[in-house]
N, C-alpha and C positions, 0 to 999 in steps of 0.2 A: 692733529697736533695740538698741544697745549703750551702756551707761552708761560714759561716759569721765570722769566726775567731777561735782562740784557745778556749780551754775548759773554761777558766776563763770568767765568765759572764761579768766582767768589760771590757773585750777585745772583746766581741762578742755580746751576747744577749742584753747588755745595750747600744750598739752603734746603736742608732736610724738610722743613715744614712745607716749602713750596712743592717739593716732589710728592710728599704725602697728600697734599691738597689736590694735585693733578691726578693721583691715583684714585682718590675719592670721586673726583669729577667724572672720570672715565669709567669707573666701576672695574678697574683692573683687578685681577685676582692674584697677580704675581708681578714681580719686578726683577729684571736682570740689571745689575748695577754697572755693567761694563767692566773695564779693567782699570785698576788704580782708583784714586779718589774715594768713591763711596763703596767700592767692593771690599775694602778692608776697614770700613767704618762701623764700629759696634753700635753707635747711636742710631745710625741709619737702619741697620738690620733690626734693632730693638723697636724703632718707631713703626716699621712695617709689621712686625710681629704683634705689636699692640693694636694694630688695625685689622688683624687677621688676614694680612696680605702675605703671600709667600715671597720670601727673599730667596732668589735663585743663587744659592751659595751657602756657606756655612751659617749656622745659627749664631745669634749675637753672642752667646756664651762662648762658643768656640773661637770667635774672632777676638773676644776679650782675653781669653786664656792664652791663645797662641801669640798674641801681641806682646806678651810679657814673658821674657825668657825664664825667669825664676818660676813663675806660676805655671808655665807650660811644662817645665821639667817636673815639677811637683805633681801636676795632674797626670802626666804620662807615667810616672813611677807608681802613683796610687792606682792606676789602671793596669799595672803589671807589665808595662812596656819597658823593655830593657833600654836604658839610656846610656 
C-alpha cells in the first residue's frame, strides 16, 4: 500500500499527480480507476497514457469526446453511426 494523502478524497484520491507518483513508485503497469471520480476524468487517463501506463477504461480521447454532447454526436456522425 502507498499513502497518497489523508482520508479526504480531495486531498488524496483526486490528486492525479499523487496517484501517478504511486504508480511510478510501485512499477504498476496498469490502473483501474474504480467507479466515478477518476473513471471519467480525461486528465487522469491522459496522465497515465503519458507515463505509458494502461488506464483500464476508455482512452482519454474517448472520455473527452463522450463528455461533450455536441462533440460526441459530431464524432459519432463522422464515424457513420446513426444518431
